[in-house]
C-alpha positions as CSV (number, residue, x, y, z in Angstrom):
1,X,-21.6,39.0,-9.0
2,X,-19.6,37.8,-11.9
3,X,-21.2,39.0,-15.1
4,X,-19.8,37.8,-18.4
5,X,-19.6,41.1,-20.3
6,X,-18.0,39.7,-23.4
7,X,-19.4,36.9,-25.5
8,X,-17.2,35.7,-28.3
9,X,-19.0,35.0,-31.6
10,X,-17.1,33.6,-34.6
11,X,-18.4,34.8,-37.9
12,X,-19.6,31.3,-38.7
13,X,-21.7,31.4,-35.5
14,X,-23.8,34.2,-36.8
15,X,-26.5,32.4,-38.8
16,X,-27.5,35.1,-41.2
17,X,-25.3,35.5,-44.2
18,X,-26.2,39.1,-44.7
19,X,-25.1,40.0,-41.2
20,X,-21.9,38.0,-41.8
21,X,-21.3,40.0,-45.0
22,X,-21.9,43.3,-43.2
23,X,-19.4,42.4,-40.5
24,X,-16.8,41.6,-43.2
25,X,-17.5,45.0,-44.8
26,X,-17.0,46.7,-41.4
27,X,-13.7,44.8,-41.0
28,X,-12.6,46.1,-44.5
29,X,-12.7,49.6,-42.9
30,X,-10.2,48.4,-40.3
31,X,-12.8,48.2,-37.6
32,X,-13.5,45.1,-35.4
33,X,-17.0,44.0,-34.3
34,X,-17.4,42.3,-30.9
35,X,-20.6,41.2,-29.1
36,X,-21.1,42.0,-25.5
37,X,-23.7,41.0,-22.8
38,X,-26.6,43.6,-22.7
39,X,-25.5,44.5,-19.1
40,X,-22.4,46.2,-20.6
41,X,-24.5,49.0,-22.3
42,X,-26.4,52.0,-20.9
43,X,-30.2,51.3,-20.7
44,X,-31.7,51.4,-24.1
45,X,-28.4,51.2,-25.9
46,X,-27.5,48.2,-28.2
47,X,-24.2,49.3,-29.7
48,X,-21.3,51.7,-29.4
49,X,-18.3,52.8,-31.3
50,X,-15.1,52.3,-29.2
51,X,-13.0,54.7,-31.2
52,X,-9.7,54.2,-29.4
53,X,-9.8,50.4,-29.8
54,X,-11.2,50.5,-33.4
55,X,-14.1,48.3,-32.3
56,X,-17.8,48.4,-32.7
57,X,-19.4,46.8,-29.6
58,X,-22.8,45.3,-30.1
59,X,-25.3,43.8,-27.6
60,X,-25.8,40.1,-28.0
61,X,-29.5,40.8,-27.6
62,X,-29.6,42.3,-31.1
63,X,-28.7,39.0,-32.7
64,X,-31.6,37.3,-30.9
65,X,-34.3,40.0,-31.2
66,X,-33.7,42.4,-34.1
67,X,-34.3,42.1,-37.8
68,X,-31.4,41.8,-40.2
69,X,-32.1,45.3,-41.4
70,X,-31.7,46.7,-37.8
71,X,-28.5,44.8,-37.2
72,X,-26.9,46.0,-40.4
73,X,-28.2,49.5,-39.9
74,X,-26.6,49.6,-36.4
75,X,-23.3,48.4,-37.7
76,X,-23.2,51.1,-40.3
77,X,-24.4,53.7,-37.8
78,X,-21.5,52.9,-35.5
79,X,-19.1,52.9,-38.4
80,X,-20.2,56.5,-39.1
81,X,-18.8,57.5,-35.7
82,X,-15.3,56.3,-36.9
83,X,-15.8,58.4,-40.1
84,X,-16.7,61.5,-38.0
85,X,-13.7,60.9,-35.7
86,X,-11.3,60.6,-38.5
87,X,-12.6,63.6,-40.4
88,X,-13.1,65.8,-37.4
89,X,-16.9,66.1,-38.0
90,X,-18.7,67.2,-34.9
91,X,-15.4,67.4,-33.1
92,X,-16.9,68.5,-29.8
93,X,-18.9,65.4,-29.6
94,X,-16.7,62.8,-31.1
95,X,-13.5,63.9,-29.3
96,X,-15.1,65.0,-26.0
97,X,-15.5,61.5,-24.7
98,X,-11.8,60.9,-24.8
99,X,-10.6,64.0,-23.0
100,X,-9.5,63.5,-19.4
101,X,-10.0,67.0,-18.1
102,X,-13.1,68.2,-19.9
103,X,-14.3,71.7,-19.0
104,X,-17.8,72.7,-18.3
105,X,-17.9,74.7,-21.5
106,X,-16.8,71.7,-23.5
107,X,-19.5,69.5,-21.9
108,X,-22.1,72.0,-22.8
109,X,-20.9,72.2,-26.3
110,X,-20.8,68.4,-26.6
111,X,-24.4,68.0,-25.3
112,X,-25.6,70.7,-27.6
113,X,-23.9,68.9,-30.5
114,X,-25.0,65.4,-29.6
115,X,-28.3,65.3,-31.5
116,X,-26.8,66.9,-34.6
117,X,-23.9,64.5,-34.5
118,X,-26.1,61.4,-34.1
119,X,-28.4,62.5,-36.9
120,X,-25.4,63.1,-39.2
121,X,-24.1,59.6,-38.3
122,X,-27.5,58.2,-39.1
123,X,-27.5,59.8,-42.6
124,X,-23.9,58.8,-43.3
125,X,-24.6,55.2,-42.2
126,X,-27.7,55.1,-44.4
127,X,-25.7,56.3,-47.5
128,X,-22.7,54.0,-46.8
129,X,-25.0,51.0,-46.2
130,X,-26.6,51.6,-49.6
131,X,-23.2,51.1,-51.3
132,X,-23.1,47.5,-50.1
133,X,-26.8,46.7,-49.5
134,X,-28.7,48.8,-52.1
135,X,-32.0,47.0,-51.6
136,X,-32.0,46.9,-47.8
137,X,-34.0,49.5,-45.8
138,X,-31.9,51.4,-43.3
139,X,-33.6,51.5,-39.8
140,X,-33.1,54.9,-38.2
141,X,-32.4,54.5,-34.5
142,X,-32.4,58.1,-33.4
143,X,-35.6,59.2,-35.0
144,X,-37.7,57.0,-32.7
145,X,-40.0,59.2,-30.6
146,X,-38.7,59.6,-27.0
147,X,-35.5,57.7,-27.6
148,X,-33.2,60.7,-27.9
149,X,-34.3,62.2,-24.6
150,X,-33.7,58.9,-22.8
151,X,-30.4,58.4,-24.5
152,X,-29.2,61.9,-23.4
153,X,-30.1,61.1,-19.9
154,X,-28.7,57.6,-19.7
155,X,-25.6,58.0,-21.8
156,X,-24.4,61.5,-21.0
157,X,-25.3,61.5,-17.3
158,X,-23.0,58.5,-16.8
159,X,-20.0,60.6,-18.1
160,X,-20.4,64.2,-16.9
161,X,-21.7,66.4,-14.1
162,X,-25.5,65.8,-13.9
163,X,-26.4,69.4,-13.4
164,X,-24.7,70.5,-16.6
165,X,-26.1,67.7,-18.7
166,X,-29.6,68.2,-17.2
167,X,-29.5,71.9,-18.1
168,X,-28.6,71.2,-21.7
169,X,-30.9,68.2,-22.0
170,X,-33.8,70.4,-20.9
171,X,-33.0,72.8,-23.8
172,X,-32.6,69.8,-26.2
173,X,-35.9,68.3,-24.9
174,X,-37.8,71.5,-25.8
175,X,-36.2,71.5,-29.2
176,X,-37.1,67.9,-29.7
177,X,-40.7,68.5,-28.7
178,X,-40.9,71.3,-31.2
179,X,-39.5,68.9,-33.9
180,X,-42.0,66.2,-32.9
181,X,-39.4,63.8,-31.8
């Protein structure tokens, strides 16, 4: 099976001028934006910050299905991960993905930190987006009911020992239930 995991879009191929402007803003931070086939992403995911290659990878589906606000919000959310990486915010989470020999203790710390880190990135992205698009509503991705639990399972299970993640995800699940998420 030969899946095309990378689709190349030139800025002029993206019809919406606001999205084009957002991509140009992201580039001004020294970060590239590329679009990939939805099969590239974990289930339920539409974007990722590839820190080591200075690239935000976005599902081509988002260009077809999402509102302009959602696309721009996603770009600024992912940009927030670069900010955290550069400033050592939520270090266990933002650096943990790149360690080759991660310990059980580091995995547990990373999973415990995941939700806090993602919510921090959401708030950072919202503030940063307001600098460039003051009248646009920021769409929060991680505050959708049930999404965080699925994300923990799909995203973190792919990377680490299932038993460790499951144990921590169960604790996070209880916390999220209490928060009404």
